N, C-alpha and C positions, 0 to 999 in steps of 0.2 A: 174374875179376872184372870186369869194366870200369870205371876209375877214374871217380868220381863228382866233377865239379866243385863248387867251393864254390857256396851259392845269389848271387842276385843281391841286392845290398843298395843299397838308395836313398841318395841323397845325405844325410850325417849320422848314417848307421848306425854300430854302435859298430864298432872296428876289428876285434873280436875274435869278429862276427858269424859262426858257422859252421854254422847250421839251426836247424830249428825249435827253439824253448823248450820244456821238459817239459811245459808246460801254456799253452793260449791259445786261440783262436780263427781257425777258416778260414773267411776267406769267400771265396765265388762268387758271382762276377758274372757274367751271361749277357745280352747284349742280343738282343732280340726286334725282329723285324721289319727285319732289315739287307738282306735283297735288295731287300723295297718298297722302302724308304728309298733304296739307292743307284741303282736303276732307276726312279724315279717322274718322271723327266725324260725329254723328248725328245734332248737333246745329250749328246754324248759327253763334253764339259768337267763335266757335273753329276753324271755318272754318276763320273767319276775322281775328282773332288774329294770327293764323297761316301764312296766308297769309303778315301780316303785318310784323311779324318776320321774312319771306324769306327776305322781304324788306329790313328789316334794318341790315340783315346778311350780305349784299352786300353794303351798302351803307358808303360809305368813307367821307362824309361830317358832319357826326352828330356823334359828341363826347360824347354825352350822351347816347343814344341808339343803334348807328350804329357800327363801325369799326374804326372811325378816329385814335383812339390811337393805333392800330395795324400799321399802315401807317407809315413808317420810313420819316424821311428828305430827300430830292434828289429823291425821287419816283413821278414817275408823271401816273396817275391814267387815263386813257383811257376810261375804261366801270366799270358802279358799278351800274346795276340794272337788275330787271327781273331776279335775281339768277344766276348773273354771273357776273364775276369781270374780267380785265386785268389790268394790270399795268406793270410801265416797272421801272427796280432797277438797280441802277448803277452797283453790282457786284453779283455774286453767293452766298457769302455769307450774302447779305441781301435779297435776294431770300428765302433762305430756312429759314430763320429766322422768315421771315413773314410766310410761308409757316406754320412751327411747330406751331408757335402764332395762327394762324386763324383757322387750323383745330381742335386743342384745344378748340379755343372760340365755334366753331362751334358742338364740341362734348359735351360739357356742355349747350351749349342752346336750342340744337335741334339735339340729338343724331340720330333721324330717319332720316336725310338727310345725304347723301353720297357724300362728295366732290370729284370732279374729278379733278387732278392740273396737269398742263405740263408747265415746264421750257423751253424757247426757247432762248439761249445764242445767241449774235449780237453781230459784231465787233470783234476788237482784244480783247476777253476775255480769263482771266487766266483759265486754266483746272481746275474744279471742284473736281478732285481727280477720279484715278480708282474706279470703283462699285458705284459712285454717280450714283443716280438717273437718268435717262434721262428726264422723265416726271412727277417728283415730286411724284411718288408712288414707291413702292419695287418692286424688281424683274428686273430692267432695268439692264444692263451690264455694260453701260459707257455713261459717257455723250456724249452729239453731238457735233457735230463740229458745231463752230459759224456759223451763215449766214452772209451774207453781210452788212444789217441793219436792223434799226428798221422795215420797211415796209414789207422787208423779211421776219422777225422773226413773223409780225402780221398775213403774207400770210399762214407761215406755221404751226400757231398755232391751228387751226381746226385740222388737220388732227393727230396732236401731243394728242391734247385731246380725239380722238376718239380711239388712240393708248392707251391710260391711262387708257380708259374703258374698253378694254379689260384685263388688267392687274390690276385688282381690288384684294386686299389681304384679308384675313380675320379680320385684323385689323378692317376693315367697318361694319363688322358685329356687330350689339348693342350685348352685354353682360349683360343680365338681373342677376339679385341674384335669388337666391334659397330659399326656405322654408319660402316663404311670404306668406301668407293666403289672405291678402286683395288684390282684382282686382282692378284696374283701370278701372272704369266704361265708358271710352272713347277707350282707346288703348288694354285693356285687359292685360297689363303688370302688375308688381307689383304695388301697392299703395304706394305711400310717403306722401303724403299729404291730407288735406281735405277741400275741397271748400265750405266753410259756405255758400254762396251765392245759393247752389245750392240742392235741396232735391234729394234723393236716390230713384228713382223706385215710385216716388208720395207719400212717406212716407216723411208728411213736419219736422218730429223730426228726421230724419236721415239725413245727410249730405252726398255727394259723395265723394267719396275716389278717386284720382285722382294722376298720377305721377305727378312729380315735372314740366317737359317740359309742361304738359297740362295745371297746374295751371300759369306759366309763360305766355304761350300763350294767357290763358284768360284774365291775366290783360293786357297785350297788346293789345288785341281785345277791351276790354273798353275803353280806353286810344283812340285807333283808331277811335272806333265807336263814343265817344264823340266830338273828332275833326271834321270828318266826318260830324255827325249830324247837328252840327253847323254851318258848312260851305256851304253844300248843301241844307238846308233848312232854311237859315237867308232869312227874308223877303218875303218869297213862299208864295203865294196868292190861293187861295181855291176858287171853283166856288161859294158856300154860306157860310157865316160863316168864323169867323176867328180863329178856335182851335188852339192851340200848337201842333205843328206836328211834331213824332219821325220816327226813322227808327227801324224796328223790328231786336230783338238779337235773336228771338226764332221763330220756323218752325210754328208754332201753332200762332203766330201772322201775318202770311201773309195772311189776307182776308179767314181763316178757317171759316167755318159754322159748329158749332158742332150739331151733331145727322146728317150732312148729309156726303156722300161721298167726303171729299173734296181734292183737287190734288195742288201740287205746280210744277211749270217747272225751270227747271235749263236751262239758255240760254248762249251759248258761244258765244262772237264775236271773232274772230279773223282777223289780217290785213293780207292781201293777198300779197305774193311775198314781204317779208319785207326784206329777205336777198336780192333780187334785187336791192330795193328800196337805203338799205344802200350801199351796192355793188358800185353801179351807182354814188350815192353822194359822196362817199369817193373818186374814182375817179376824178369826174368832181371838187369838192371843193377843193380839196389839192393843196398843192404847191408843185411839186416836187423839188426846191431847198431847202424845208425846212422837214426833217426827222418826219414820225410822225402825219402831219397836215393832212394827210386826215382822220387818226384815230381819231383827236380830232374834226374834222368838223363832223365826223361820230356821235361822242357823244353828240355834241349838236344836231342834227337831231333826235336821238333816245327819246332828251327830250322832244324835240316837239311833237313825236308822244307821246308819256306818257303823255305830256298834252292834245293830241287828245284823248286820252283814260279816262283820267281824267274826262276833259269835256263833254264828252257822259254820264260818268256815271252820272255827276250832271244833266244834262240837261235831262235824264229820271227819276230820283229822282222829279222832279220841273215839269214836264210835268203830271206826276202821280197826284201830289199834288194839281195841278191845277184843276182836274177834282173833288175834292173831295166836297159833300155836307153833311154839318154839320149845320142841322137846330134844334133851339131849341124844347128839347124834344123827340128829335129823334135819333135813332143810326147813327152815320156818316155812309155813303155810298158813293161808286161810282158807278151811273149808267150808262147806255149806252144802244146801240142797240146790238141785238142779242138774242139767245136763252138762254142764261147762265142769270140767276139772277143777280142783283145787288152784287157788293160785298161788304159784310158788314164788315167795319173795328174794329178790336179789339180798344176799350175806355172803361177805367174804371176811371171815373169822380174822383175828377178834374185832371186827368193826362192826357198826350198827346194822341191825335190819333195816331196810328200806320200804316203809308199807307204800302200799300204789296207789297213793292220791295224793294230788298236788294242787291245793286252793291257788287262784291267782288273783288278788283283790286288785279289780281295776279301776272301778269307782265306787262312791257312797252309798249307792244304791243296787248295784249288782254283783255279780261273783261270778268267776268262771273257776271250774275245776277242772282237772286233768286226772284222769283214773283210768285203771285197765277196765277194758269194756266189759268184762263180765260184772263188775261191781256199778255198773251206769244206773241201771233202772233201781237198784236197792237202795242206793245212795240217794236217788231222787226222791223214792218214797220217805225214807227215814228225814230227809228236809223237811217236804210236807209237812208230817207228822210234828216235827218238832216246833214249826211255825204256827200250828194248828194247837198247840199246848193251851192249858185254861191259864191264863196269869193271875187269876185270883187262885188258885189252886197252889200254884207255884209259890208266891207269896214273898219269894226274896226279891227286894227293890234292886239289889245289885245284877239280876240276871236282865239281861238287855231285853230279851220280849215283856217282862214285866214294866221295864223302866219306858219304854217306847208305849206301851198299852196304857199305862197312867198319864203320861203326857196327853196322848190324845183325849184319853176318856175325859180328863179334865178340862181341856178346851170346848169338849162338846156337852159339858152338863153333865157327868156321870158315866159309869158304866152302862147305864139302861141308854146313852144316847144312840149314835150312829154307827156302832160297832156291827161286825156281821156275827153272824151266829154259827158255829159250828156243832155239827151233828157227828155224836159217838156211834159206834156200832151197836152199841147198847139200848139205841132209842134216846139217850138223854142228850144233854146239849150246852153249848156255853157260848158267852159273848165274848169275844175281844176284837180291840181295837189294831191288832198287828195285820198289816195288809197281805193280800195276798200277793202270789209271783207268779209268774211265767217262767216255764222251765223249757229247753229246747236242748236234746242230746245229738251230737253228732260223732258217729263211729268210724274211725279212719283206720289204715293200717298203719303199724310202727314204721315211722321213717317219712309219712307224707308231711308236707309243710303245716304246721299249726295255723297258720293263717286261713287254709282251707278249710279245717276243722271248726276255727272259730266262726267264719262266715256260715258255714252250716247251722253249728248250731245256735246261732242270731237269728238267722231265716227262720228255724224251727221255732225259737222262741216269741218270735215277732209274729208267725203264724198262730203260734199257740194264745198269743194276746187279743188277736184280731178274734178270735174265736169265741173267746169269752165274754167281747164286746158284743157279738153278735146275738150270742145268747140272752146276756142282759136285755138288747134292744127289742128281741121276740118275746119276751117275758120279763118283764120288770119286776116282779114279786120275788124272779129267781133266785135263790141264796147268793153271794159273792164267793166264789172257788176260785183255788188253782186253776190252772191249764197247763197242760204238758203234751208237748210232741216229740217226736225224734225223727232220724233216719238212720237206716245203714249206708246207704247210697253216698260216693263221694266224688261223682261225676260233675259236679258244677251245682252253684245255687241254682241257676234258673230251670236247671233240669231236673233236678229234684223236686222243686216248687210247683212245675208242670205237671211232674209225675203226681204227685200227692193232690193236687187239684184234679187231674183227670181220674184219680182212682176214688175219690170223693164224689165226683159228680155224675160217676157212672150209674146207668140205670140200677145195677146191683152192686152197691158200694164195695168198693175191694180194700178198703181201710175204715178204719173209726177212729182213726186220728183227725185232729186233736182231740184230748180227753179232758174232762174237769178231773180235779184232785180226787173227787169220790170214784168217775168212774175209771181213773188209774189205777187206785187200789183194789177196784173190784176186778179189773182186767187182769191185773198180778194174781191176785186171787182165786179166780176161777179158772183161768188159761194156765198159770205157768208155777201154782202152787204145787209142791210135793206130796200133799195129803187131800186136794180137793178131787173129787168122785170126777173122773172124764178128763181131768186136766192133762195138758201135754208131757206132763212130767210127775205125771202120778206114781208113787213107788219108785220111781226111777226107771220106769218102762219107756226104753225108746225104739222097742220093736217097730211101733207104728211109724218112724219116722222115715223111711223110704217108700211107705205106700203114701202118708201125708206131701211129701215133695214131689214122688212123680205122679201119685193118680189124682189126690183129691185137690191139691193147691191147682194144676193147669184148670181142673173145671171152674173152680171157684173165681179164677183170674180171667175166665171166659166169659164170666156171668151165666153159664148153663145149670141148670138142675141138677145139684149133686145126689138128689134121690136116688137115683138106678145105682150111683157106683156104691153109696151108702147100703144100699140094700144087698148089691153083689158081695159087699164086703163082710156082712153080716153072714152069707152063706157061706164064706168061704171059712171065716173064723169058727163057723156053729156058733154064736152069739149076737150080741145087740153091738153095733159099735161105738164102744166108748168114747164120747167126745163131751165138752165141756155143757153145764147145763145153760139154755138159753143162748147158744151160743151163735155167732151171726158170719157170714163169710168175710165181711172186713176185719172184724175184730181176732177171727182164727188166721189168716194170713197175717196179719200182724203179728200173732203170736210166734207163728212157725217161723217167720223172719229174724226173732229173737231168740227162739227157743234154744239154741245151741250157745248162745251168748249169756243167758241170763244164770247168774248164782246167789241165790239167799245166805247170807252169811249169819243171818240172823241178829242185825245191827241193833234193833228195837230192844231185844233179850239183852243183848252183851252191854248195852249203855241205855238205859231208859231215855228216851226223848219227853217227858212230862216232868222229868226232875228238875230242880234249878241247877244252872250251870253258871254259877255268879264269877267265874276267874277267868282270868286273861285281860289282856291289855285294854279291851272294850269297855269292863267295869259295867256302870251303870247305865251305859249306853252311848258308847264312842269312846274314842280317845281324845282326852282333853289337853290342851298346850298348858305347861305352865304360868301362870300369872305374871305378867310382866309388870316391873317396877312402875308404881304407878296407875294402874289400870286395872280391870277385873275381865277376868275372863267370861266368856259365856258359856 
């Protein structure tokens, strides 16, 4: 049995608080509209600040920036991350008092977020009175009957939250003032303050007018940016030179080449089957004799998954930094193999060199990365390689992959349990409990709303995860793999998905997407590698580009037989047409679509993904709050 740590006790809790009381009320809080809130602006700073603010609004360990001051003594916190909060209160009065204070704090700090709250009493709880809300929101007729214990209450909680969502009141609708002529440049609402650090519409003498919550989020974003830049880039090595490095806070600093058509990519990485992983761990690691022990163990595992996400963000930043060439007298660049030109980095001497990647951690189990579009596919491949590394070969328990692997392996009876098998190119393999991920990539022009890019990449990620599930249902013995999908279209989520479905279901499929992790690596090696025979980018040869785009692609898109055109091309050139081995029309169309955007900077060679990466705030599996007086931390 995996040892279960004591629950987090908020400041002021009784020293002997060791778990949920025999009776009480479980309160669940779920914040709606997180993604729309985070990506409602056009600037990285706004997204970073709002993402950090969401994290602070469910952080019960931080008395300065979080909500630790709202948690009363005797409360046991079971979850407080990713825009969700689950806590156990000793009685209904304490639960109602916390809900009132928390929703007021939320309205003051982030009015565009909608809280969904559910109260589930358990044990011998006194009735909260006739007409009291059953789910923390108005409209309920009476309080529900208490369930048997805290574990039963936790099992009922998701259903109560779903019911609460169906009974949202008008009080949750923001009511902005009228008669205000100044408009917020981010949200479009009434402006309340001036951000002197930003110029309005490229007029240096006119400062941006924004709402108070936008200004507040920007302040939080700057603080979060400074902390993570210092952590992720501390001691980072570059290919040549030793310039000071920094993460960009503006989209224009993501490797944009002025005067050219510049595009950025929004990459979304989400853990597959997280609910199954947490539920299984809760059942295996919990002690039936200790009420709530499964939920507390689950919270510890959630922290390790958060550590994995943050460790991935950190290693992606450092891998890109390791490819930077900063030679004296020349602009710093990221070179690489591919049709795309080297990425020119933003640098105003004597300031730092800004690398073209910016992670935005939104929740504990997912990661969103903004980057120059030319690096998107290479970053996705590096992320999958890093996650697939052999934990036993890494060995360092401070590495978040090792910490998560050992925690899950211990709950499943050892490394030979229910882990997944990763096959290496040399034919060997190893077992790991590090979960697979779904990856969605959306390419959009610089200046397009970040909300559009996020919606597209999240839709691609969702479609990739659905493809993985369909493969598992078709062949239960198939290995558990990552899944990847991308789009270069940006004309709306519905149109992009309809186009993808139509291309997949055509008599001759016009796309190979989504791809498994193995299929994605094979696709890059076969179609876009500079050294693969017949690759579209072999030896830098772009002479066939005009023929591919003007002659072959229309035939493949129409579903016609390309044989006659290939024979004609062979006669014209006097030799066989060099195309990738075992090419298919769908995969070739996918490759042509991204060949002008693909750059392979050699991330794996610059920073080996199979080496231990123990440093960073994530440490051995996620940020742990300091233990409060009189209580142990999870």
